[in-house]
PQR file with spaces between the fields and no chain letter, atoms N, CA, C, O and H, PARSE charges and radii, in Angstrom:
ATOM       1  N    THR     1      70.644  -36.510   33.171 -0.4000 1.5000
ATOM       2  CA   THR     1      70.026  -37.431   31.923 -0.0000 2.0000
ATOM       3  C    THR     1      68.611  -37.084   31.704  0.5500 1.7000
ATOM       4  O    THR     1      67.867  -37.310   32.659 -0.5500 1.4000
ATOM       5  N    PRO     2      68.090  -36.582   30.644 -0.5600 1.5000
ATOM       6  CA   PRO     2      66.552  -36.391   31.189  0.2800 2.0000
ATOM       7  C    PRO     2      65.811  -37.072   31.390  0.5500 1.7000
ATOM       8  O    PRO     2      66.274  -38.200   31.222 -0.5500 1.4000
ATOM       9  N    VAL     3      64.504  -37.108   31.775 -0.4000 1.5000
ATOM      10  CA   VAL     3      63.588  -37.848   32.359 -0.0000 2.0000
ATOM      11  C    VAL     3      62.039  -37.668   32.140  0.5500 1.7000
ATOM      12  O    VAL     3      61.127  -38.467   32.353 -0.5500 1.4000
ATOM      13  H    VAL     3      64.128  -36.191   31.911  0.4000 1.0000
ATOM      14  N    GLY     4      62.014  -36.435   31.673 -0.4000 1.5000
ATOM      15  CA   GLY     4      60.396  -36.033   30.956 -0.0000 2.0000
ATOM      16  C    GLY     4      60.388  -34.885   30.448  0.5500 1.7000
ATOM      17  O    GLY     4      61.485  -34.337   30.341 -0.5500 1.4000
ATOM      18  H    GLY     4      62.755  -35.786   31.500  0.4000 1.0000
ATOM      19  N    CYS     5      59.317  -34.241   30.033 -0.4000 1.5000
ATOM      20  CA   CYS     5      59.543  -33.114   29.241 -0.0000 2.0000
ATOM      21  C    CYS     5      57.840  -32.995   29.133  0.5500 1.7000
ATOM      22  O    CYS     5      57.004  -33.880   29.319 -0.5500 1.4000
ATOM      23  H    CYS     5      58.425  -34.685   30.120  0.4000 1.0000
ATOM      24  N    VAL     6      57.674  -31.746   28.809 -0.4000 1.5000
ATOM      25  CA   VAL     6      56.268  -31.158   28.995 -0.0000 2.0000
ATOM      26  C    VAL     6      56.071  -30.057   27.656  0.5500 1.7000
ATOM      27  O    VAL     6      56.950  -29.199   27.576 -0.5500 1.4000
ATOM      28  H    VAL     6      58.353  -31.028   28.658  0.4000 1.0000
ATOM      29  N    VAL     7      55.088  -30.031   26.712 -0.4000 1.5000
ATOM      30  CA   VAL     7      54.853  -29.116   26.001 -0.0000 2.0000
ATOM      31  C    VAL     7      53.815  -28.400   26.279  0.5500 1.7000
ATOM      32  O    VAL     7      52.703  -28.920   26.193 -0.5500 1.4000
ATOM      33  H    VAL     7      54.374  -30.728   26.777  0.4000 1.0000
ATOM      34  N    PRO     8      53.983  -26.843   26.733 -0.5600 1.5000
ATOM      35  CA   PRO     8      52.854  -26.149   27.253  0.2800 2.0000
ATOM      36  C    PRO     8      51.980  -25.886   25.862  0.5500 1.7000
ATOM      37  O    PRO     8      52.384  -25.797   24.702 -0.5500 1.4000
ATOM      38  N    ASN     9      50.727  -25.801   26.368 -0.4000 1.5000
ATOM      39  CA   ASN     9      49.548  -25.003   25.678 -0.0000 2.0000
ATOM      40  C    ASN     9      49.905  -23.747   26.076  0.5500 1.7000
ATOM      41  O    ASN     9      50.089  -23.530   27.274 -0.5500 1.4000
ATOM      42  H    ASN     9      50.399  -25.874   27.310  0.4000 1.0000
ATOM      43  N    GLY    10      50.058  -22.726   25.108 -0.4000 1.5000
ATOM      44  CA   GLY    10      49.745  -21.112   25.030 -0.0000 2.0000
ATOM      45  C    GLY    10      49.009  -20.647   25.949  0.5500 1.7000
ATOM      46  O    GLY    10      49.245  -19.529   26.405 -0.5500 1.4000
ATOM      47  H    GLY    10      49.909  -22.902   24.135  0.4000 1.0000
ATOM      48  N    ARG    11      47.999  -21.387   26.394 -0.4000 1.5000
ATOM      49  CA   ARG    11      46.979  -20.752   27.156 -0.0000 2.0000
ATOM      50  C    ARG    11      47.078  -21.499   28.507  0.5500 1.7000
ATOM      51  O    ARG    11      46.137  -21.569   29.298 -0.5500 1.4000
ATOM      52  H    ARG    11      47.808  -22.296   26.024  0.4000 1.0000
ATOM      53  N    GLN    12      48.074  -21.952   28.669 -0.4000 1.5000
ATOM      54  CA   GLN    12      48.151  -22.448   30.212 -0.0000 2.0000
ATOM      55  C    GLN    12      49.100  -21.843   31.062  0.5500 1.7000
ATOM      56  O    GLN    12      50.251  -21.602   30.697 -0.5500 1.4000
ATOM      57  H    GLN    12      48.838  -21.895   28.026  0.4000 1.0000
ATOM      58  N    TYR    13      48.691  -21.611   32.095 -0.4000 1.5000
ATOM      59  CA   TYR    13      49.794  -20.665   33.081 -0.0000 2.0000
ATOM      60  C    TYR    13      50.775  -22.087   33.145  0.5500 1.7000
ATOM      61  O    TYR    13      50.473  -23.275   33.258 -0.5500 1.4000
ATOM      62  H    TYR    13      47.756  -21.806   32.391  0.4000 1.0000
ATOM      63  N    GLU    14      52.082  -21.384   33.019 -0.4000 1.5000
ATOM      64  CA   GLU    14      53.506  -22.199   33.018 -0.0000 2.0000
ATOM      65  C    GLU    14      53.408  -22.897   34.320  0.5500 1.7000
ATOM      66  O    GLU    14      53.274  -24.119   34.252 -0.5500 1.4000
ATOM      67  H    GLU    14      52.327  -20.418   32.927  0.4000 1.0000
ATOM      68  N    PRO    15      53.443  -22.429   35.328 -0.5600 1.5000
ATOM      69  CA   PRO    15      53.398  -23.296   36.909  0.2800 2.0000
ATOM      70  C    PRO    15      52.354  -24.301   36.679  0.5500 1.7000
ATOM      71  O    PRO    15      52.573  -25.435   37.105 -0.5500 1.4000
ATOM      72  N    ASP    16      51.096  -24.023   35.982 -0.4000 1.5000
ATOM      73  CA   ASP    16      50.532  -25.668   35.924 -0.0000 2.0000
ATOM      74  C    ASP    16      50.583  -26.160   35.509  0.5500 1.7000
ATOM      75  O    ASP    16      49.904  -27.166   35.712 -0.5500 1.4000
ATOM      76  H    ASP    16      50.919  -23.102   35.636  0.4000 1.0000
ATOM      77  N    SER    17      51.498  -26.077   34.332 -0.4000 1.5000
ATOM      78  CA   SER    17      51.799  -26.897   33.315 -0.0000 2.0000
ATOM      79  C    SER    17      53.091  -27.980   33.789  0.5500 1.7000
ATOM      80  O    SER    17      53.239  -29.161   33.472 -0.5500 1.4000
ATOM      81  H    SER    17      52.049  -25.259   34.167  0.4000 1.0000
ATOM      82  N    LEU    18      53.891  -27.169   34.603 -0.4000 1.5000
ATOM      83  CA   LEU    18      54.958  -27.930   35.041 -0.0000 2.0000
ATOM      84  C    LEU    18      54.560  -28.788   36.296  0.5500 1.7000
ATOM      85  O    LEU    18      55.280  -29.720   36.653 -0.5500 1.4000
ATOM      86  H    LEU    18      53.771  -26.210   34.861  0.4000 1.0000
ATOM      87  N    GLU    19      53.328  -28.440   37.003 -0.4000 1.5000
ATOM      88  CA   GLU    19      52.919  -29.213   38.344 -0.0000 2.0000
ATOM      89  C    GLU    19      53.046  -31.048   38.063  0.5500 1.7000
ATOM      90  O    GLU    19      53.756  -31.859   38.658 -0.5500 1.4000
ATOM      91  H    GLU    19      52.743  -27.682   36.713  0.4000 1.0000
ATOM      92  N    PRO    20      52.144  -31.249   37.022 -0.5600 1.5000
ATOM      93  CA   PRO    20      51.908  -32.873   36.639  0.2800 2.0000
ATOM      94  C    PRO    20      53.104  -33.165   36.078  0.5500 1.7000
ATOM      95  O    PRO    20      53.265  -34.376   36.224 -0.5500 1.4000
ATOM      96  N    LEU    21      53.950  -32.728   35.558 -0.4000 1.5000
ATOM      97  CA   LEU    21      55.185  -33.195   35.068 -0.0000 2.0000
ATOM      98  C    LEU    21      56.204  -33.391   36.564  0.5500 1.7000
ATOM      99  O    LEU    21      56.895  -34.406   36.655 -0.5500 1.4000
ATOM     100  H    LEU    21      53.819  -31.744   35.439  0.4000 1.0000
ATOM     101  N    LEU    22      56.213  -32.718   37.284 -0.4000 1.5000
ATOM     102  CA   LEU    22      56.952  -32.732   38.663 -0.0000 2.0000
ATOM     103  C    LEU    22      56.587  -33.635   39.547  0.5500 1.7000
ATOM     104  O    LEU    22      57.418  -34.166   40.284 -0.5500 1.4000
ATOM     105  H    LEU    22      55.652  -31.893   37.210  0.4000 1.0000
ATOM     106  N    LYS    23      54.930  -34.007   39.598 -0.4000 1.5000
ATOM     107  CA   LYS    23      54.524  -34.747   40.285 -0.0000 2.0000
ATOM     108  C    LYS    23      54.720  -36.258   39.936  0.5500 1.7000
ATOM     109  O    LYS    23      55.068  -37.137   40.724 -0.5500 1.4000
ATOM     110  H    LYS    23      54.255  -33.576   39.000  0.4000 1.0000
ATOM     111  N    ASP    24      54.414  -36.405   38.534 -0.4000 1.5000
ATOM     112  CA   ASP    24      55.067  -37.460   38.008 -0.0000 2.0000
ATOM     113  C    ASP    24      56.006  -37.684   38.050  0.5500 1.7000
ATOM     114  O    ASP    24      56.203  -38.897   38.123 -0.5500 1.4000
ATOM     115  H    ASP    24      54.131  -35.691   37.894  0.4000 1.0000
ATOM     116  N    LEU    25      56.965  -37.008   38.043 -0.4000 1.5000
ATOM     117  CA   LEU    25      58.400  -37.176   38.270 -0.0000 2.0000
ATOM     118  C    LEU    25      58.903  -37.807   39.568  0.5500 1.7000
ATOM     119  O    LEU    25      59.688  -38.754   39.617 -0.5500 1.4000
ATOM     120  H    LEU    25      56.805  -36.022   37.984  0.4000 1.0000
ATOM     121  N    THR    26      58.374  -37.189   40.593 -0.4000 1.5000
ATOM     122  CA   THR    26      58.630  -37.695   42.170 -0.0000 2.0000
ATOM     123  C    THR    26      58.062  -38.730   42.451  0.5500 1.7000
ATOM     124  O    THR    26      58.526  -39.288   43.446 -0.5500 1.4000
ATOM     125  H    THR    26      57.736  -36.419   40.554  0.4000 1.0000
ATOM     126  N    GLU    27      56.913  -39.409   41.781 -0.4000 1.5000
ATOM     127  CA   GLU    27      55.901  -40.751   41.793 -0.0000 2.0000
ATOM     128  C    GLU    27      56.825  -41.716   40.975  0.5500 1.7000
ATOM     129  O    GLU    27      56.982  -42.743   41.635 -0.5500 1.4000
ATOM     130  H    GLU    27      56.536  -38.956   40.973  0.4000 1.0000
ATOM     131  N    LYS    28      57.248  -41.748   40.219 -0.4000 1.5000
ATOM     132  CA   LYS    28      57.999  -42.625   39.313 -0.0000 2.0000
ATOM     133  C    LYS    28      59.185  -42.975   39.630  0.5500 1.7000
ATOM     134  O    LYS    28      59.421  -44.173   39.791 -0.5500 1.4000
ATOM     135  H    LYS    28      57.121  -40.913   39.682  0.4000 1.0000
ATOM     136  N    HIS    29      60.243  -41.961   39.797 -0.4000 1.5000
ATOM     137  CA   HIS    29      61.709  -41.919   40.436 -0.0000 2.0000
ATOM     138  C    HIS    29      61.785  -41.033   41.982  0.5500 1.7000
ATOM     139  O    HIS    29      62.350  -39.984   42.294 -0.5500 1.4000
ATOM     140  H    HIS    29      60.051  -40.988   39.666  0.4000 1.0000
ATOM     141  N    PRO    30      61.032  -41.890   42.654 -0.5600 1.5000
ATOM     142  CA   PRO    30      61.538  -41.307   44.041  0.2800 2.0000
ATOM     143  C    PRO    30      62.946  -41.268   44.380  0.5500 1.7000
ATOM     144  O    PRO    30      63.490  -40.414   45.080 -0.5500 1.4000
ATOM     145  N    GLU    31      63.418  -42.139   43.895 -0.4000 1.5000
ATOM     146  CA   GLU    31      65.037  -42.613   43.953 -0.0000 2.0000
ATOM     147  C    GLU    31      66.052  -41.344   43.926  0.5500 1.7000
ATOM     148  O    GLU    31      67.004  -41.178   44.688 -0.5500 1.4000
ATOM     149  H    GLU    31      62.976  -42.832   43.327  0.4000 1.0000
ATOM     150  N    LEU    32      65.546  -40.308   42.657 -0.4000 1.5000
ATOM     151  CA   LEU    32      66.258  -39.252   42.362 -0.0000 2.0000
ATOM     152  C    LEU    32      66.744  -38.119   43.210  0.5500 1.7000
ATOM     153  O    LEU    32      65.953  -37.593   43.993 -0.5500 1.4000
ATOM     154  H    LEU    32      64.772  -40.442   42.037  0.4000 1.0000
ATOM     155  N    ASP    33      67.922  -37.719   43.124 -0.4000 1.5000
ATOM     156  CA   ASP    33      68.335  -36.671   43.988 -0.0000 2.0000
ATOM     157  C    ASP    33      68.359  -35.849   43.348  0.5500 1.7000
ATOM     158  O    ASP    33      69.471  -35.813   42.820 -0.5500 1.4000
ATOM     159  H    ASP    33      68.565  -38.146   42.488  0.4000 1.0000
ATOM     160  N    MET    34      67.531  -34.785   42.907 -0.4000 1.5000
ATOM     161  CA   MET    34      67.404  -33.595   41.966 -0.0000 2.0000
ATOM     162  C    MET    34      68.014  -32.077   42.286  0.5500 1.7000
ATOM     163  O    MET    34      67.531  -31.392   43.188 -0.5500 1.4000
ATOM     164  H    MET    34      66.628  -34.814   43.336  0.4000 1.0000
ATOM     165  N    GLU    35      69.007  -31.666   41.547 -0.4000 1.5000
ATOM     166  CA   GLU    35      69.580  -30.628   41.852 -0.0000 2.0000
ATOM     167  C    GLU    35      69.231  -29.550   41.028  0.5500 1.7000
ATOM     168  O    GLU    35      69.563  -28.415   41.370 -0.5500 1.4000
ATOM     169  H    GLU    35      69.400  -32.223   40.814  0.4000 1.0000
ATOM     170  N    LYS    36      68.458  -29.791   39.742 -0.4000 1.5000
ATOM     171  CA   LYS    36      68.453  -28.874   38.704 -0.0000 2.0000
ATOM     172  C    LYS    36      67.092  -29.304   38.172  0.5500 1.7000
ATOM     173  O    LYS    36      66.650  -30.451   38.224 -0.5500 1.4000
ATOM     174  H    LYS    36      68.188  -30.713   39.465  0.4000 1.0000
ATOM     175  N    VAL    37      66.462  -28.200   37.636 -0.4000 1.5000
ATOM     176  CA   VAL    37      65.457  -28.738   36.356 -0.0000 2.0000
ATOM     177  C    VAL    37      65.637  -27.639   35.521  0.5500 1.7000
ATOM     178  O    VAL    37      65.541  -26.471   35.899 -0.5500 1.4000
ATOM     179  H    VAL    37      66.821  -27.268   37.593  0.4000 1.0000
ATOM     180  N    ASN    38      65.968  -28.102   34.084 -0.4000 1.5000
ATOM     181  CA   ASN    38      66.392  -27.130   33.018 -0.0000 2.0000
ATOM     182  C    ASN    38      64.870  -27.545   32.426  0.5500 1.7000
ATOM     183  O    ASN    38      64.201  -28.577   32.470 -0.5500 1.4000
ATOM     184  H    ASN    38      66.046  -29.050   33.778  0.4000 1.0000
ATOM     185  N    ALA    39      64.648  -26.047   31.782 -0.4000 1.5000
ATOM     186  CA   ALA    39      63.340  -25.651   31.175 -0.0000 2.0000
ATOM     187  C    ALA    39      63.660  -24.351   30.412  0.5500 1.7000
ATOM     188  O    ALA    39      64.415  -23.405   30.633 -0.5500 1.4000
ATOM     189  H    ALA    39      65.192  -25.208   31.746  0.4000 1.0000
ATOM     190  N    ASP    40      62.592  -24.741   29.197 -0.4000 1.5000
ATOM     191  CA   ASP    40      62.811  -23.578   28.199 -0.0000 2.0000
ATOM     192  C    ASP    40      62.542  -22.341   28.756  0.5500 1.7000
ATOM     193  O    ASP    40      62.115  -22.279   29.909 -0.5500 1.4000
ATOM     194  H    ASP    40      61.978  -25.510   29.017  0.4000 1.0000
ATOM     195  N    GLY    41      62.740  -21.320   28.074 -0.4000 1.5000
ATOM     196  CA   GLY    41      62.798  -19.656   28.729 -0.0000 2.0000
ATOM     197  C    GLY    41      61.299  -19.307   29.390  0.5500 1.7000
ATOM     198  O    GLY    41      61.049  -18.444   30.232 -0.5500 1.4000
ATOM     199  H    GLY    41      63.086  -21.370   27.138  0.4000 1.0000
ATOM     200  N    VAL    42      60.560  -20.064   28.870 -0.4000 1.5000
ATOM     201  CA   VAL    42      58.899  -19.435   29.256 -0.0000 2.0000
ATOM     202  C    VAL    42      58.394  -19.693   30.431  0.5500 1.7000
ATOM     203  O    VAL    42      57.331  -19.283   30.895 -0.5500 1.4000
ATOM     204  H    VAL    42      60.763  -20.764   28.186  0.4000 1.0000
ATOM     205  N    PHE    43      59.512  -20.681   31.113 -0.4000 1.5000
ATOM     206  CA   PHE    43      59.357  -21.029   32.841 -0.0000 2.0000
ATOM     207  C    PHE    43      60.473  -20.378   33.329  0.5500 1.7000
ATOM     208  O    PHE    43      61.212  -20.840   34.198 -0.5500 1.4000
ATOM     209  H    PHE    43      60.376  -21.014   30.736  0.4000 1.0000
ATOM     210  N    ASN    44      60.595  -19.391   32.820 -0.4000 1.5000
ATOM     211  CA   ASN    44      61.720  -18.229   33.691 -0.0000 2.0000
ATOM     212  C    ASN    44      61.014  -17.430   34.539  0.5500 1.7000
ATOM     213  O    ASN    44      61.067  -16.207   34.414 -0.5500 1.4000
ATOM     214  H    ASN    44      59.995  -19.016   32.113  0.4000 1.0000
ATOM     215  N    SER    45      60.475  -17.861   35.236 -0.4000 1.5000
ATOM     216  CA   SER    45      59.386  -16.968   36.207 -0.0000 2.0000
ATOM     217  C    SER    45      59.618  -17.369   37.968  0.5500 1.7000
ATOM     218  O    SER    45      60.036  -18.438   38.411 -0.5500 1.4000
ATOM     219  H    SER    45      60.431  -18.855   35.338  0.4000 1.0000
ATOM     220  N    GLN    46      59.219  -16.198   38.718 -0.4000 1.5000
ATOM     221  CA   GLN    46      59.642  -16.643   40.188 -0.0000 2.0000
ATOM     222  C    GLN    46      58.405  -17.928   40.616  0.5500 1.7000
ATOM     223  O    GLN    46      58.638  -18.924   41.301 -0.5500 1.4000
ATOM     224  H    GLN    46      58.880  -15.329   38.358  0.4000 1.0000
ATOM     225  N    PRO    47      56.977  -17.521   39.938 -0.5600 1.5000
ATOM     226  CA   PRO    47      55.822  -18.394   39.932  0.2800 2.0000
ATOM     227  C    PRO    47      56.516  -20.161   39.493  0.5500 1.7000
ATOM     228  O    PRO    47      56.282  -21.108   40.245 -0.5500 1.4000
ATOM     229  N    CYS    48      57.181  -20.295   38.463 -0.4000 1.5000
ATOM     230  CA   CYS    48      57.569  -21.481   38.425 -0.0000 2.0000
ATOM     231  C    CYS    48      58.950  -22.235   39.178  0.5500 1.7000
ATOM     232  O    CYS    48      59.174  -23.440   39.299 -0.5500 1.4000
ATOM     233  H    CYS    48      57.371  -19.526   37.852  0.4000 1.0000
ATOM     234  N    ARG    49      59.836  -20.975   39.663 -0.4000 1.5000
ATOM     235  CA   ARG    49      60.339  -21.495   40.678 -0.0000 2.0000
ATOM     236  C    ARG    49      59.862  -21.935   42.133  0.5500 1.7000
ATOM     237  O    ARG    49      60.392  -22.694   42.945 -0.5500 1.4000
ATOM     238  H    ARG    49      59.654  -19.996   39.565  0.4000 1.0000
ATOM     239  N    ASP    50      58.764  -21.252   42.179 -0.4000 1.5000
ATOM     240  CA   ASP    50      57.892  -21.612   43.514 -0.0000 2.0000
ATOM     241  C    ASP    50      57.454  -23.027   43.742  0.5500 1.7000
ATOM     242  O    ASP    50      57.476  -23.730   44.752 -0.5500 1.4000
ATOM     243  H    ASP    50      58.333  -20.637   41.519  0.4000 1.0000
ATOM     244  N    LYS    51      56.928  -23.311   42.141 -0.4000 1.5000
ATOM     245  CA   LYS    51      56.148  -24.635   42.034 -0.0000 2.0000
ATOM     246  C    LYS    51      57.179  -25.520   42.165  0.5500 1.7000
ATOM     247  O    LYS    51      56.841  -26.590   42.674 -0.5500 1.4000
ATOM     248  H    LYS    51      56.911  -22.740   41.320  0.4000 1.0000
ATOM     249  N    ILE    52      58.390  -25.407   41.851 -0.4000 1.5000
ATOM     250  CA   ILE    52      59.587  -26.274   41.635 -0.0000 2.0000
ATOM     251  C    ILE    52      59.969  -26.652   42.812  0.5500 1.7000
ATOM     252  O    ILE    52      60.236  -27.819   43.097 -0.5500 1.4000
ATOM     253  H    ILE    52      58.664  -24.538   41.438  0.4000 1.0000
ATOM     254  N    HIS    53      60.042  -25.397   43.826 -0.4000 1.5000
ATOM     255  CA   HIS    53      60.537  -25.484   45.435 -0.0000 2.0000
ATOM     256  C    HIS    53      59.599  -26.292   46.227  0.5500 1.7000
ATOM     257  O    HIS    53      59.891  -27.059   47.144 -0.5500 1.4000
ATOM     258  H    HIS    53      59.824  -24.449   43.595  0.4000 1.0000
ATOM     259  N    GLU    54      58.106  -25.947   45.623 -0.4000 1.5000
ATOM     260  CA   GLU    54      57.299  -26.407   46.546 -0.0000 2.0000
ATOM     261  C    GLU    54      57.039  -28.394   46.489  0.5500 1.7000
ATOM     262  O    GLU    54      56.900  -29.182   47.424 -0.5500 1.4000
ATOM     263  H    GLU    54      57.869  -25.324   44.878  0.4000 1.0000
ATOM     264  N    ILE    55      57.061  -28.614   45.098 -0.4000 1.5000
ATOM     265  CA   ILE    55      57.069  -30.046   44.982 -0.0000 2.0000
ATOM     266  C    ILE    55      58.610  -30.928   44.923  0.5500 1.7000
ATOM     267  O    ILE    55      58.785  -32.121   45.172 -0.5500 1.4000
ATOM     268  H    ILE    55      57.174  -27.974   44.339  0.4000 1.0000
ATOM     269  N    LEU    56      59.300  -30.225   44.640 -0.4000 1.5000
ATOM     270  CA   LEU    56      60.752  -31.077   44.571 -0.0000 2.0000
ATOM     271  C    LEU    56      61.843  -30.613   45.808  0.5500 1.7000
ATOM     272  O    LEU    56      62.849  -31.256   46.108 -0.5500 1.4000
ATOM     273  H    LEU    56      59.157  -29.256   44.438  0.4000 1.0000
ATOM     274  N    GLY    57      61.389  -29.326   46.457 -0.4000 1.5000
ATOM     275  CA   GLY    57      62.121  -28.951   47.537 -0.0000 2.0000
ATOM     276  C    GLY    57      62.884  -27.626   47.193  0.5500 1.7000
ATOM     277  O    GLY    57      63.123  -27.277   46.037 -0.5500 1.4000
ATOM     278  H    GLY    57      60.572  -28.804   46.213  0.4000 1.0000
ATOM     279  N    GLU    58      63.278  -26.857   48.421 -0.4000 1.5000
ATOM     280  CA   GLU    58      63.718  -25.459   48.310 -0.0000 2.0000
ATOM     281  C    GLU    58      65.351  -25.518   47.799  0.5500 1.7000
ATOM     282  O    GLU    58      66.014  -24.496   47.621 -0.5500 1.4000
ATOM     283  H    GLU    58      63.085  -27.140   49.360  0.4000 1.0000
ATOM     284  N    ASN    59      65.783  -26.658   47.633 -0.4000 1.5000
ATOM     285  CA   ASN    59      67.468  -26.838   47.265 -0.0000 2.0000
ATOM     286  C    ASN    59      67.405  -27.003   45.889  0.5500 1.7000
ATOM     287  O    ASN    59      68.498  -26.994   45.323 -0.5500 1.4000
ATOM     288  H    ASN    59      65.245  -27.488   47.778  0.4000 1.0000
ATOM     289  N    VAL    60      66.192  -27.184   45.042 -0.4000 1.5000
ATOM     290  CA   VAL    60      65.996  -27.406   43.623 -0.0000 2.0000
ATOM     291  C    VAL    60      66.214  -26.109   43.042  0.5500 1.7000
ATOM     292  O    VAL    60      65.598  -25.090   43.353 -0.5500 1.4000
ATOM     293  H    VAL    60      65.304  -27.192   45.502  0.4000 1.0000
ATOM     294  N    GLU    61      67.204  -26.213   42.104 -0.4000 1.5000
ATOM     295  CA   GLU    61      67.571  -25.000   40.834 -0.0000 2.0000
ATOM     296  C    GLU    61      66.608  -24.988   40.138  0.5500 1.7000
ATOM     297  O    GLU    61      66.058  -26.089   40.130 -0.5500 1.4000
ATOM     298  H    GLU    61      67.703  -27.041   41.850  0.4000 1.0000
ATOM     299  N    LEU    62      65.894  -23.887   39.237 -0.4000 1.5000
ATOM     300  CA   LEU    62      65.494  -23.861   37.879 -0.0000 2.0000
ATOM     301  C    LEU    62      66.466  -23.140   37.198  0.5500 1.7000
ATOM     302  O    LEU    62      67.034  -22.111   37.563 -0.5500 1.4000
ATOM     303  H    LEU    62      66.341  -22.993   39.243  0.4000 1.0000
ATOM     304  N    PHE    63      66.653  -23.998   35.821 -0.4000 1.5000
ATOM     305  CA   PHE    63      67.710  -23.594   34.893 -0.0000 2.0000
ATOM     306  C    PHE    63      66.885  -23.063   33.809  0.5500 1.7000
ATOM     307  O    PHE    63      66.225  -23.881   33.169 -0.5500 1.4000
ATOM     308  H    PHE    63      66.192  -24.834   35.525  0.4000 1.0000
ATOM     309  N    SER    64      66.826  -22.038   33.553 -0.4000 1.5000
ATOM     310  CA   SER    64      66.034  -21.633   32.746 -0.0000 2.0000
ATOM     311  C    SER    64      66.249  -20.550   31.422  0.5500 1.7000
ATOM     312  O    SER    64      65.892  -19.385   31.598 -0.5500 1.4000
ATOM     313  H    SER    64      67.362  -21.373   34.073  0.4000 1.0000
ATOM     314  N    SER    65      66.881  -20.978   29.995 -0.4000 1.5000
ATOM     315  CA   SER    65      67.425  -20.046   29.580 -0.0000 2.0000
ATOM     316  C    SER    65      66.467  -18.951   29.271  0.5500 1.7000
ATOM     317  O    SER    65      65.273  -19.046   29.557 -0.5500 1.4000
ATOM     318  H    SER    65      67.172  -21.924   29.851  0.4000 1.0000
ATOM     319  N    VAL    66      67.107  -17.671   28.554 -0.4000 1.5000
ATOM     320  CA   VAL    66      65.894  -16.834   28.322 -0.0000 2.0000
ATOM     321  C    VAL    66      65.497  -17.064   27.146  0.5500 1.7000
ATOM     322  O    VAL    66      66.200  -17.694   26.355 -0.5500 1.4000
ATOM     323  H    VAL    66      68.076  -17.594   28.322  0.4000 1.0000
ATOM     324  N    ASN    67      64.254  -16.571   26.820 -0.4000 1.5000
ATOM     325  CA   ASN    67      63.510  -17.007   25.601 -0.0000 2.0000
ATOM     326  C    ASN    67      63.638  -15.704   24.651  0.5500 1.7000
ATOM     327  O    ASN    67      63.203  -14.559   24.780 -0.5500 1.4000
ATOM     328  H    ASN    67      63.683  -16.059   27.462  0.4000 1.0000
ATOM     329  N    ALA    68      64.551  -16.448   23.460 -0.4000 1.5000
ATOM     330  CA   ALA    68      64.991  -15.331   22.542 -0.0000 2.0000
ATOM     331  C    ALA    68      63.761  -14.565   21.821  0.5500 1.7000
ATOM     332  O    ALA    68      63.891  -13.544   21.146 -0.5500 1.4000
ATOM     333  H    ALA    68      64.905  -17.378   23.355  0.4000 1.0000
ATOM     334  N    ARG    69      62.640  -15.182   22.061 -0.4000 1.5000
ATOM     335  CA   ARG    69      61.508  -14.659   20.939 -0.0000 2.0000
ATOM     336  C    ARG    69      60.845  -13.197   21.885  0.5500 1.7000
ATOM     337  O    ARG    69      60.393  -12.133   21.460 -0.5500 1.4000
ATOM     338  H    ARG    69      62.533  -16.012   22.609  0.4000 1.0000
ATOM     339  N    SER    70      61.008  -13.652   23.161 -0.4000 1.5000
ATOM     340  CA   SER    70      60.737  -12.199   24.056 -0.0000 2.0000
ATOM     341  C    SER    70      61.217  -11.047   23.861  0.5500 1.7000
ATOM     342  O    SER    70      60.837  -10.051   24.477 -0.5500 1.4000
ATOM     343  H    SER    70      61.374  -14.516   23.507  0.4000 1.0000
ATOM     344  N    TRP    71      62.399  -11.055   22.693 -0.4000 1.5000
ATOM     345  CA   TRP    71      63.452   -9.964   22.581 -0.0000 2.0000
ATOM     346  C    TRP    71      63.123   -9.437   21.496  0.5500 1.7000
ATOM     347  O    TRP    71      63.764   -8.483   21.053 -0.5500 1.4000
ATOM     348  H    TRP    71      62.707  -11.864   22.193  0.4000 1.0000
Protein backbone atom coordinates (compact mmCIF):
# COMPACT_ATOMS: atom_id res chain seq x y z
CA THR A 1 0.00 0.00 0.00
CA PRO A 2 1.56 3.35 -0.99
CA VAL A 3 1.97 5.71 1.92
CA GLY A 4 3.72 8.70 0.37
CA CYS A 5 5.18 10.24 -2.71
CA VAL A 6 7.53 12.97 -3.79
CA VAL A 7 7.64 15.00 -6.98
CA PRO A 8 11.24 16.04 -7.50
CA ASN A 9 12.31 19.36 -8.83
CA GLY A 10 14.50 18.67 -11.85
CA ARG A 11 17.26 20.71 -10.24
CA GLN A 12 17.37 18.79 -6.98
CA TYR A 13 19.73 15.86 -6.47
CA GLU A 14 17.51 12.77 -6.31
CA PRO A 15 18.79 11.37 -2.97
CA ASP A 16 18.12 14.79 -1.43
CA SER A 17 14.51 14.70 -2.58
CA LEU A 18 14.09 11.17 -1.18
CA GLU A 19 15.48 12.01 2.25
CA PRO A 20 12.58 14.13 3.65
CA LEU A 21 10.01 11.62 2.39
CA LEU A 22 11.82 8.66 3.93
CA LYS A 23 12.32 10.46 7.24
CA ASP A 24 8.66 11.54 7.32
CA LEU A 25 7.67 7.94 6.64
CA THR A 26 9.73 6.55 9.51
CA GLU A 27 8.50 9.25 11.92
CA LYS A 28 4.81 8.89 11.09
CA HIS A 29 4.76 5.11 10.59
CA PRO A 30 7.42 3.53 12.83
CA GLU A 31 5.37 0.32 12.93
CA LEU A 32 5.89 -0.37 9.21
CA ASP A 33 8.24 -3.20 8.34
CA MET A 34 9.35 -2.12 4.89
CA GLU A 35 11.01 -4.44 2.44
CA LYS A 36 10.92 -2.36 -0.75
CA VAL A 37 10.69 1.24 -1.90
CA ASN A 38 9.04 1.69 -5.30
CA ALA A 39 10.29 4.76 -7.15
CA ASP A 40 10.38 6.23 -10.62
CA GLY A 41 13.33 5.46 -12.87
CA VAL A 42 15.00 8.77 -12.10
CA PHE A 43 15.77 7.34 -8.64
CA ASN A 44 17.45 4.22 -10.06
CA SER A 45 20.96 4.97 -8.82
CA GLN A 46 23.43 3.81 -6.21
CA PRO A 47 23.25 7.12 -4.29
CA CYS A 48 19.47 6.64 -3.93
CA ARG A 49 19.94 3.05 -2.79
CA ASP A 50 22.53 4.28 -0.29
CA LYS A 51 20.08 6.89 1.05
CA ILE A 52 17.35 4.27 1.47
CA HIS A 53 19.76 1.97 3.31
CA GLU A 54 20.95 4.84 5.51
CA ILE A 55 17.43 5.79 6.60
CA LEU A 56 15.41 2.57 6.35
CA GLY A 57 18.05 -0.11 6.80
CA GLU A 58 20.33 -2.31 4.74
CA ASN A 59 17.61 -4.89 4.03
CA VAL A 60 15.26 -2.45 2.26
CA GLU A 61 15.42 -2.78 -1.52
CA LEU A 62 14.89 -0.01 -4.07
CA PHE A 63 12.57 -1.09 -6.86
CA SER A 64 12.92 1.47 -9.61
CA SER A 65 11.95 0.87 -13.21
CA VAL A 66 14.05 2.13 -16.07
CA ASN A 67 13.19 5.66 -17.08
CA ALA A 68 11.94 5.30 -20.65
CA ARG A 69 12.77 8.90 -21.49
CA SER A 70 16.47 8.26 -21.00
CA TRP A 71 16.59 5.81 -23.93
